[in-house]
VEXDREN-2710 file (C-alpha; in Angstrom, 1 decimal):
% VEXDREN-2710
k/r/px/py/pz
1/MET/30.6/-52.1/-96.3
2/SER/30.3/-53.3/-92.8
3/PHE/33.5/-53.5/-90.6
4/THR/33.9/-56.8/-88.8
5/VAL/35.4/-56.8/-85.0
6/ALA/35.9/-59.9/-83.2
7/ILE/36.2/-59.7/-79.5
8/VAL/38.6/-62.3/-78.0
9/GLY/40.4/-63.4/-74.8
10/ARG/40.5/-65.6/-71.7
11/PRO/37.2/-66.6/-70.4
12/ASN/35.7/-64.3/-67.8
13/VAL/37.6/-61.2/-68.8
14/GLY/34.3/-59.2/-69.5
15/LYS/33.9/-59.8/-73.6
16/SER/30.1/-60.3/-73.4
17/THR/29.8/-57.2/-71.3
18/LEU/31.9/-55.3/-73.7
19/PHE/29.9/-56.8/-76.6
20/ASN/26.8/-55.5/-75.0
21/ARG/28.2/-52.2/-74.3
22/LEU/29.5/-51.6/-77.8
23/ALA/26.0/-53.1/-79.2
24/GLY/23.9/-50.7/-77.1
25/LYS/21.6/-53.5/-76.2
26/ARG/21.8/-56.3/-73.8
27/LEU/22.2/-59.3/-76.1
28/ALA/24.5/-61.7/-75.1
29/LEU/24.3/-63.5/-71.4
30/VAL/26.4/-62.3/-68.6
31/ASP/27.2/-63.8/-65.3
32/ASP/30.3/-64.0/-63.2
33/GLN/30.4/-67.8/-63.9
34/PRO/33.2/-68.1/-66.6
35/GLY/32.8/-69.9/-69.7
36/LEU/29.1/-69.0/-70.0
37/THR/29.7/-68.2/-73.8
38/ARG/30.1/-70.9/-76.2
39/ASP/28.8/-70.0/-79.6
40/ARG/29.7/-67.1/-81.4
41/ARG/27.0/-64.1/-81.4
42/GLU/26.9/-61.3/-84.0
43/ALA/25.2/-57.9/-83.9
44/GLU/25.2/-55.2/-86.2
45/THR/25.7/-51.7/-84.9
46/GLU/26.9/-48.1/-85.8
47/LEU/30.5/-46.6/-84.1
48/GLY/30.3/-42.9/-85.3
49/SER/29.2/-43.0/-88.6
50/TYR/30.4/-46.5/-89.5
51/ALA/28.6/-49.7/-89.6
52/VAL/30.4/-52.2/-87.5
53/THR/29.7/-56.1/-87.1
54/LEU/30.6/-57.3/-83.6
55/ILE/31.4/-60.8/-82.9
56/ASP/31.2/-62.2/-79.4
57/THR/33.2/-65.5/-78.9
58/ALA/33.9/-68.1/-76.5
59/GLY/36.7/-67.5/-74.0
60/LEU/39.8/-69.0/-75.4
61/GLU/41.3/-72.0/-73.4
62/ALA/44.1/-74.3/-73.8
63/GLY/43.1/-77.9/-75.4
64/ASP/42.4/-79.7/-78.2
65/LYS/40.0/-82.2/-77.3
66/GLY/36.2/-82.5/-76.8
67/LEU/33.9/-79.2/-76.2
68/THR/37.0/-77.0/-75.7
69/ALA/38.3/-77.8/-78.8
70/ARG/35.0/-77.3/-80.4
71/MET/34.7/-73.7/-78.8
72/ARG/38.4/-72.8/-79.9
73/GLN/37.3/-73.8/-83.5
74/GLN/34.3/-71.4/-83.4
75/THR/36.8/-68.5/-82.2
76/GLU/39.3/-69.3/-84.6
77/ALA/36.5/-69.0/-87.3
78/ALA/35.5/-65.4/-85.9
79/ILE/39.1/-64.5/-86.2
80/ALA/39.2/-65.7/-89.8
81/GLN/36.0/-63.8/-90.5
82/ALA/36.8/-60.6/-89.0
83/ASP/38.6/-57.2/-90.3
84/LEU/39.8/-56.4/-86.8
85/VAL/40.6/-58.2/-83.5
86/LEU/40.0/-56.7/-80.3
87/PHE/42.0/-58.5/-77.8
88/LEU/40.6/-58.3/-74.3
89/LEU/42.4/-59.0/-71.0
90/ASP/41.6/-58.4/-67.1
91/ALA/43.7/-55.8/-66.2
92/ARG/43.2/-56.9/-62.3
93/ALA/44.4/-60.4/-63.0
94/GLY/47.3/-59.2/-65.3
95/VAL/48.9/-61.4/-67.9
96/VAL/48.9/-64.9/-67.3
97/ALA/49.9/-67.7/-69.6
98/GLY/46.5/-68.0/-71.3
99/ASP/46.9/-64.5/-72.4
100/GLU/50.4/-64.7/-73.9
101/ILE/49.4/-68.1/-75.7
102/PHE/46.2/-66.6/-77.5
103/ALA/47.9/-63.2/-78.1
104/GLU/50.5/-65.2/-80.3
105/LEU/47.2/-66.5/-82.0
106/ALA/46.1/-63.0/-82.7
107/ARG/49.3/-62.0/-84.0
108/GLY/49.4/-64.9/-86.2
109/SER/46.2/-64.1/-87.8
110/GLY/47.8/-61.3/-89.9
111/LYS/44.7/-59.0/-89.0
112/PRO/45.2/-55.4/-87.2
113/VAL/44.8/-56.0/-83.2
114/ILE/43.7/-53.6/-80.5
115/LEU/44.7/-54.5/-77.1
116/ALA/42.0/-53.3/-74.4
117/ALA/42.6/-53.8/-70.6
118/ASN/39.4/-54.5/-69.1
119/LYS/38.2/-53.8/-65.5
120/CYS/40.4/-50.8/-65.1
121/GLU/38.0/-48.7/-62.7
122/GLY/40.5/-48.7/-59.7
123/ARG/44.3/-48.6/-58.7
124/ALA/44.2/-52.5/-58.7
125/ALA/44.5/-52.4/-62.4
126/GLU/47.8/-50.4/-62.7
127/PRO/50.1/-53.4/-62.5
128/GLY/48.2/-55.5/-65.2
129/MET/48.0/-52.3/-67.5
130/TYR/51.9/-52.3/-67.6
131/GLU/52.2/-56.0/-67.9
132/ALA/50.0/-55.7/-70.9
133/TYR/52.9/-54.3/-72.9
134/ALA/54.7/-57.5/-72.9
135/LEU/52.3/-59.4/-75.1
136/GLY/53.5/-57.3/-78.3
137/LEU/50.2/-56.1/-79.4
138/GLY/50.7/-52.2/-78.7
139/GLU/49.7/-50.0/-76.1
140/PRO/46.6/-51.4/-74.0
141/LEU/43.6/-49.0/-74.0
142/PRO/42.3/-49.2/-70.3
143/ILE/38.5/-49.5/-70.1
144/SER/35.8/-50.8/-68.0
145/ALA/33.1/-52.5/-69.9
146/GLU/30.7/-52.7/-66.9
147/HIS/31.0/-49.0/-66.0
148/GLY/31.4/-47.6/-69.7
149/ILE/34.9/-46.2/-68.7
150/GLY/37.3/-45.8/-72.0
151/ILE/34.3/-47.0/-74.4
152/GLY/34.6/-43.6/-76.2
153/GLU/38.5/-43.9/-77.0
154/LEU/37.9/-47.8/-77.9
155/SER/35.3/-46.7/-80.2
156/GLU/37.7/-44.0/-81.8
157/ALA/40.3/-46.7/-82.1
158/ILE/38.1/-49.1/-83.9
159/GLN/37.0/-46.2/-86.2
160/GLN/40.7/-45.4/-87.2
161/ALA/41.1/-49.3/-87.9
162/PHE/38.1/-48.8/-90.6
163/GLN/39.9/-45.8/-92.2
164/GLY/43.3/-47.7/-92.3
165/ARG/41.6/-50.2/-94.3
166/GLY/41.1/-47.7/-97.0
167/ASP/37.3/-46.9/-96.4
168/THR/37.4/-43.3/-96.2
169/ALA/33.5/-43.0/-96.3
170/PRO/31.1/-44.0/-94.1
171/ASP/28.7/-46.7/-94.9
172/GLN/25.5/-44.6/-95.7
173/GLY/23.9/-47.4/-98.1
174/HIS/21.6/-48.7/-95.4
175/ALA/20.5/-45.0/-94.8
176/ASP/19.3/-44.2/-98.5
177/GLU/17.9/-47.6/-99.2
178/GLU/14.6/-48.9/-97.9
179/VAL/14.5/-52.3/-97.0
180/ASP/11.4/-54.0/-98.9
181/THR/11.5/-57.2/-96.9
182/GLN/12.1/-57.6/-93.4
183/PRO/13.9/-61.1/-92.5
184/LEU/11.3/-63.8/-91.4
185/ARG/12.5/-64.5/-87.7
186/ILE/12.5/-68.3/-87.1
187/ALA/13.0/-69.7/-83.4
188/ILE/14.3/-73.5/-83.3
189/VAL/13.2/-74.8/-79.8
190/GLY/13.0/-78.1/-78.1
191/ARG/14.3/-80.3/-75.1
192/PRO/18.1/-80.6/-74.8
193/ASN/20.0/-82.8/-77.0
194/VAL/17.3/-83.4/-79.8
195/GLY/19.6/-81.8/-82.6
196/LYS/18.7/-78.0/-82.7
197/SER/22.3/-76.6/-83.5
198/THR/22.7/-79.5/-85.8
199/LEU/19.4/-78.6/-87.8
200/VAL/20.6/-75.1/-87.8
201/ASN/23.9/-75.9/-89.3
202/ALA/22.2/-78.0/-91.9
203/LEU/20.1/-75.0/-92.9
204/LEU/22.7/-72.9/-93.1
205/GLY/25.4/-75.3/-95.1
206/GLU/28.0/-74.6/-92.5
207/GLU/29.4/-75.6/-89.0
208/ARG/27.9/-72.2/-87.5
209/MET/26.7/-73.5/-84.0
210/ILE/28.9/-76.0/-81.8
211/THR/27.4/-79.5/-81.7
212/GLY/28.5/-82.7/-79.9
213/PRO/26.6/-85.5/-78.0
214/GLU/27.0/-83.5/-74.7
215/ALA/23.2/-82.3/-73.4
216/GLY/23.0/-78.5/-73.1
217/ILE/26.0/-77.0/-75.4
218/THR/23.8/-74.2/-76.4
219/ARG/23.6/-71.3/-73.8
220/ASP/22.7/-67.9/-75.7
221/ALA/19.9/-67.8/-78.4
222/ILE/22.2/-67.3/-81.3
223/ALA/20.7/-65.5/-84.5
224/ALA/22.2/-66.4/-88.1
225/GLY/20.9/-65.1/-91.5
226/LEU/20.3/-67.0/-94.7
227/GLN/18.4/-66.7/-98.0
228/TRP/15.9/-69.4/-99.0
229/GLU/14.3/-69.1/-102.4
230/GLY/15.1/-65.1/-102.3
231/ARG/13.6/-64.6/-99.0
232/PRO/15.6/-63.4/-96.0
233/LEU/15.5/-65.6/-92.9
234/LEU/16.9/-65.2/-89.5
235/LEU/17.3/-68.5/-87.5
236/PHE/17.5/-68.4/-83.7
237/ASP/19.3/-71.4/-82.3
238/THR/18.1/-72.1/-78.7
239/ALA/19.1/-73.7/-75.2
240/GLY/17.4/-76.8/-74.5
241/LEU/14.2/-76.1/-72.4
242/ARG/14.0/-78.7/-69.4
243/ARG/11.2/-78.7/-66.8
244/LYS/11.5/-75.9/-64.2
245/MET/12.1/-78.1/-61.4
246/ARG/15.3/-79.8/-63.1
247/VAL/17.0/-76.4/-64.3
248/GLU/20.4/-76.4/-62.3
249/GLY/22.4/-73.4/-62.1
250/ARG/22.6/-69.6/-63.0
251/ALA/24.0/-70.5/-66.3
252/GLU/20.9/-72.6/-67.3
253/GLU/18.5/-70.0/-65.8
254/LEU/19.9/-67.4/-68.0
255/SER/19.8/-69.9/-71.0
256/VAL/16.3/-70.7/-70.3
257/GLY/15.4/-66.9/-70.4
258/ASP/17.2/-66.2/-73.4
259/ALA/15.3/-69.2/-75.2
260/LEU/11.8/-67.9/-74.0
261/LYS/12.9/-64.5/-75.3
262/ALA/13.4/-65.9/-78.8
263/ILE/10.2/-67.6/-78.9
264/ARG/8.6/-64.1/-77.9
265/PHE/10.6/-62.4/-80.6
266/ALA/10.1/-65.1/-83.4
267/GLU/7.1/-65.2/-85.9
268/VAL/7.5/-69.0/-86.7
269/VAL/8.8/-71.3/-84.1
270/VAL/9.8/-74.9/-84.9
271/LEU/9.5/-77.3/-82.2
272/LEU/11.9/-80.1/-82.7
273/LEU/11.2/-83.4/-81.2
274/ASP/13.5/-86.6/-80.9
275/VAL/11.6/-89.4/-83.1
276/GLU/12.8/-92.1/-80.4
277/HIS/11.3/-90.2/-77.6
278/PRO/8.5/-87.8/-79.1
279/PHE/5.7/-85.8/-77.4
280/GLU/7.0/-86.3/-74.0
281/LYS/5.7/-83.9/-71.3
282/GLN/7.9/-81.3/-71.6
283/ASP/7.4/-81.0/-75.4
284/LEU/3.6/-80.7/-74.9
285/GLN/4.3/-77.8/-72.5
286/ILE/6.8/-76.1/-74.9
287/ALA/4.1/-76.4/-77.6
288/GLU/1.4/-74.9/-75.1
289/LEU/3.8/-71.8/-74.3
290/ILE/4.3/-71.4/-78.0
291/ALA/0.5/-71.3/-78.6
292/GLU/-0.1/-69.0/-75.7
293/GLU/2.4/-66.6/-76.9
294/GLY/0.6/-66.6/-80.5
295/ARG/3.3/-67.8/-82.7
296/ALA/2.9/-69.8/-85.9
297/LEU/4.2/-73.5/-85.0
298/VAL/5.9/-76.1/-87.1
299/ILE/6.7/-79.5/-85.4
300/ALA/10.0/-81.2/-86.9
301/ILE/10.4/-84.8/-86.1
302/ASN/14.3/-85.4/-86.2
303/LYS/16.5/-88.5/-86.5
304/TRP/14.1/-89.8/-89.2
305/ASP/17.0/-91.7/-90.8
306/LEU/16.7/-94.0/-87.8
307/VAL/13.0/-95.0/-88.7
308/ARG/12.6/-98.1/-90.6
309/GLU/8.8/-98.2/-91.2
310/ARG/8.4/-94.7/-92.0
311/GLU/4.7/-94.3/-93.4
312/LYS/3.4/-96.2/-90.4
313/ARG/5.3/-94.4/-87.9
314/LEU/4.6/-91.0/-89.4
315/ALA/0.8/-92.0/-89.3
316/GLU/1.3/-92.8/-85.6
317/LEU/2.9/-89.7/-84.9
318/ARG/0.2/-87.7/-86.6
319/GLU/-2.5/-89.2/-84.7
320/THR/-0.7/-88.7/-81.2
321/CYS/-0.1/-85.0/-82.2
322/GLN/-3.8/-84.6/-83.1
323/ARG/-5.0/-86.2/-79.6
324/LEU/-2.3/-84.5/-77.4
325/LEU/-2.4/-80.9/-79.0
326/PRO/-5.9/-80.2/-79.9
327/GLN/-5.2/-76.2/-79.2
328/VAL/-3.0/-76.4/-82.5
329/LYS/-5.2/-78.8/-84.6
330/GLY/-3.7/-79.8/-87.9
331/VAL/-0.3/-78.3/-87.3
332/ALA/2.3/-79.4/-89.7
333/LEU/4.4/-82.4/-88.6
334/VAL/7.5/-82.8/-90.8
335/PRO/10.1/-85.6/-90.4
336/VAL/13.6/-84.4/-91.1
337/SER/17.1/-85.7/-90.2
338/ALA/19.6/-83.0/-89.3
339/MET/22.5/-85.1/-89.6
340/THR/21.9/-86.2/-93.4
341/GLY/19.9/-83.1/-94.2
342/LYS/16.9/-84.9/-95.5
343/GLY/13.7/-83.2/-95.4
344/LEU/14.9/-79.5/-94.9
345/ASP/13.1/-78.6/-98.1
346/ARG/9.6/-79.8/-96.6
347/LEU/10.4/-78.1/-93.4
348/MET/11.2/-74.5/-94.8
349/GLN/7.9/-75.3/-97.0
350/ALA/6.1/-75.7/-94.0
351/ILE/7.5/-72.8/-92.3
352/LEU/6.7/-70.4/-95.1
353/ALA/3.1/-71.7/-95.4
354/ALA/2.6/-71.2/-91.4
355/ASP/3.7/-67.3/-91.8
356/ALA/1.5/-67.1/-94.5
357/LEU/-1.5/-68.3/-92.5
358/TRP/-0.3/-66.6/-89.2
359/ASN/-0.6/-63.3/-91.4
360/ARG/-3.8/-64.0/-93.2
361/ARG/-6.8/-61.5/-92.7
362/LEU/-10.3/-62.5/-93.5
363/PRO/-13.3/-60.3/-95.1
364/THR/-15.7/-59.6/-92.6
365/ARG/-18.6/-60.3/-94.9
366/ALA/-17.2/-64.2/-95.3
367/LEU/-16.8/-64.3/-91.4
368/ASN/-20.2/-63.4/-90.8
369/GLN/-21.7/-65.6/-93.3
370/TRP/-19.6/-68.6/-91.4
371/LEU/-20.9/-67.5/-88.1
372/GLN/-24.5/-67.8/-89.5
373/ALA/-23.8/-71.4/-90.8
374/ALA/-22.1/-72.2/-87.7
375/VAL/-24.9/-71.0/-85.3
376/GLU/-27.3/-73.0/-87.4
377/ALA/-25.6/-76.2/-87.4
378/HIS/-24.8/-75.9/-83.5
379/PRO/-26.9/-73.2/-81.8
380/PRO/-25.3/-72.1/-78.3
381/PRO/-27.1/-73.4/-75.3
382/ALA/-29.4/-71.6/-73.3
383/VAL/-27.8/-70.6/-69.8
384/SER/-30.1/-70.2/-66.8
385/GLY/-33.1/-70.5/-69.2
386/ARG/-32.0/-67.6/-71.4
387/ARG/-30.6/-68.1/-75.2
388/ILE/-27.6/-66.3/-76.0
389/LYS/-27.4/-64.4/-79.3
390/LEU/-24.3/-64.0/-81.4
391/ARG/-24.8/-61.0/-83.7
392/TYR/-21.6/-60.0/-85.2
393/ILE/-18.1/-61.2/-86.0
394/THR/-15.1/-59.2/-87.3
395/GLN/-11.3/-59.9/-87.4
396/ALA/-9.7/-57.3/-85.3
397/ASN/-5.8/-58.5/-86.0
398/ALA/-3.6/-60.8/-87.7
399/ARG/-0.3/-62.2/-86.1
400/PRO/-2.0/-64.3/-84.6
401/PRO/-5.4/-64.1/-86.4
402/THR/-7.7/-62.4/-83.7
403/PHE/-11.4/-62.2/-83.8
404/VAL/-13.9/-60.2/-81.9
405/LEU/-17.3/-61.9/-81.4
406/PHE/-20.2/-59.7/-80.3
407/CYS/-23.0/-61.2/-78.4
408/SER/-25.8/-60.8/-75.9
409/ARG/-24.2/-62.5/-72.8
410/PRO/-20.4/-63.0/-73.5
411/LYS/-19.7/-64.2/-69.7
412/ALA/-22.2/-66.8/-70.2
413/LEU/-21.1/-68.4/-73.1
414/PRO/-19.6/-71.7/-72.3
415/GLU/-15.8/-72.5/-73.1
416/SER/-16.8/-75.7/-74.6
417/TYR/-18.7/-73.4/-77.4
418/SER/-15.9/-70.9/-77.9
419/ARG/-13.6/-74.1/-78.9
420/TYR/-16.5/-75.2/-81.1
421/LEU/-16.1/-71.9/-82.8
422/VAL/-12.5/-71.7/-83.0
423/ASN/-12.2/-75.1/-84.6
424/ALA/-14.8/-74.2/-86.9
425/LEU/-13.2/-71.6/-88.0
426/ARG/-10.2/-73.3/-88.6
427/GLU/-11.9/-75.7/-90.8
428/GLY/-14.0/-73.2/-92.7
429/PHE/-11.3/-71.2/-93.7
430/GLY/-8.4/-73.6/-94.0
431/MET/-6.1/-72.5/-90.9
432/PRO/-4.5/-75.5/-89.5
433/GLY/-2.1/-75.3/-86.9
434/VAL/-2.3/-71.7/-86.4
435/PRO/-3.2/-70.2/-82.9
436/ILE/-6.4/-68.3/-83.1
437/ARG/-7.8/-65.9/-80.7
438/LEU/-11.3/-65.4/-80.1
439/ASN/-12.3/-62.4/-77.7
440/LEU/-16.3/-62.1/-76.7
441/ARG/-17.9/-58.8/-76.6
442/LYS/-21.2/-57.4/-75.6
443/GLY/-22.9/-56.0/-78.3
444/ALA/-25.1/-52.7/-78.1
445/ASN/-28.7/-53.2/-77.4
446/PRO/-30.7/-51.3/-79.6
447/PHE/-33.8/-51.2/-77.4
448/ALA/-32.0/-49.8/-74.6
END
């Protein structure tokens, strides 16, 4: 059984840095700017021989209104979920009013608490260490998350708390079992304030992500697991992607980088559009990026509950999609309402169908029969008075489907003819919306 540890404390005391240090990976965004973390992020790791789930939380701030209140609710939910609360303070700043308020919250949770004093790499931290005793959370552990000082002692304290719960044997279930099915990784992307976090919450059936009318609430790419019809899925909620020239501040730069990383890591990407402002220039650029990365794509049209003439509107959107996104011709276009939960079943069916096509492999014999028919229907043009011979095609890879075409003069084959072959492949083998890569190679000359 995994042991859950929630890392809590004021803003900018080093919670995300400690989260990354204990996880052994740079997962959470880290910067000098306070309040960078908003949603709670989870990571599975091992401390000694024990499986531990770490939860990074937003900095606790006093307030009961607006975004601050929603961030605090997420932190309180993490404390309720945890088996152990790891309370972090800045030893250099000493104990301030915020530490006292939220130390009382940690004590009131009834959960065991470890008090860690961060940034203890110099003498300037000594007064803050002594002040920490006044919080009533026991002896503070001096650490430096940035430099790795005291992390071994902190790890031992967490393991002792695990043992104190009554679990005497390490969790070795994962080592003995072979995982047959890896979770399908799905990234939800789009412009700011189109409803990405609301959609993730609707799919999960809980208020897992912070939502609200403010644009740009989400910063980290947060992963959350769920089961859909018996299949494990991993959803990534991402920050809104704006045009590069409109990105402001270090925090947004980090958020955009995390969102782009989520696209590269995902297997299926859901591009969420606002039905009131669909297919704007930024939407098309995001779709182009997804196609270039070779990810399976599904387009979801959010806020469908606001539409009146739905059949007419859907036909218009599909025509616009075909016209503006020819590189993913036939991509699934699914109307949804993240607020009411309508259309989620159709969206998940489209995601699973896109993943199946993305993983598809075609037999070489069928490919070459198709190539012969495609060439007979539309022969390649003669370049500089010389005919280009298309000799052989085979599928080199899937995820995305990648084909190698051997021909006599690959550099001379026009780009327009390559597009014709890709579209013919899509239609001939029923692969709508999947990015297809066609690589040209020069075949061996048997008379050389």
